[in-house]
C-alpha positions in Angstrom: 101.0 78.2 118.2 101.9 82.1 118.2 101.8 84.3 115.0 105.2 84.4 113.5 106.5 87.6 111.9 105.8 86.3 108.3 102.1 85.7 109.4 101.9 89.1 110.9 103.0 90.6 107.8 100.4 88.5 105.7 97.8 89.7 108.2 98.9 93.2 107.7 98.7 92.8 104.0 95.1 91.5 104.2 93.9 94.4 106.1 94.8 96.7 103.2 91.8 95.4 101.1 88.6 97.3 101.1 85.9 94.6 101.7 83.3 97.1 100.7 83.9 96.1 97.1 84.9 93.2 95.3 86.0 95.3 92.2 88.9 97.1 94.2 92.3 95.3 94.5 96.0 96.4 95.6 99.0 96.6 93.9 102.1 96.3 95.8 104.9 98.4 94.3 108.6 97.2 93.9 109.7 99.8 96.2 107.2 98.7 99.1 108.7 97.2 102.3 110.4 93.9 101.4 108.4 92.2 104.2 105.1 93.1 102.7 106.2 92.2 99.1 107.2 88.9 100.5 103.9 88.6 102.4 101.9 89.2 99.0 103.9 86.6 97.3 103.2 84.1 100.1 99.5 85.0 100.0 99.3 84.6 96.3 101.0 81.2 96.5 98.5 80.1 99.3 95.7 81.1 96.7 94.4 84.1 98.6 95.3 86.6 96.0 95.0 86.6 92.3 98.4 88.2 91.4 101.9 87.9 92.8 102.0 91.7 93.6 98.4 91.9 94.9 95.6 92.1 92.6 92.1 90.9 94.0 91.2 88.6 96.8 90.2 84.9 96.0 87.1 83.7 97.7 89.4 82.0 100.4 91.3 85.2 100.5 88.1 87.3 101.1 87.1 85.1 104.1 90.8 85.5 105.5 90.6 89.3 105.1 87.2 89.4 106.7 88.5 87.5 109.6 91.8 89.6 109.9 89.9 92.8 109.9 87.4 91.5 112.3 90.3 90.5 114.6 91.9 93.8 114.3 88.8 95.7 115.1 88.1 93.5 118.1 91.8 93.7 119.4 91.8 97.6 118.9 88.6 98.1 120.9 88.6 99.7 124.2 87.7 97.1 127.0 84.5 97.7 128.6 84.5 97.6 132.5 83.2 94.5 133.8 81.1 94.1 137.0 83.2 93.8 140.1 86.4 94.9 138.8 88.2 98.1 139.9 
């Protein structure tokens, strides 16, 4: 199953979180991109965020954000040359 545009917006929202601190959340302003506002509301309804406009990550949200950020790091990496390829 491919990522839908809504899921991509949710993943993009999750990568805004600083995983280095559990005391730092985010606040999505009312003038933000409507797609990000909607994604934040969906993440809250799924139990990943503490507030409808952001807040902090729940335990499940932290797991999801860790995976989203790891996937982004992997996909943004430069491929290493493999033996035998030219």
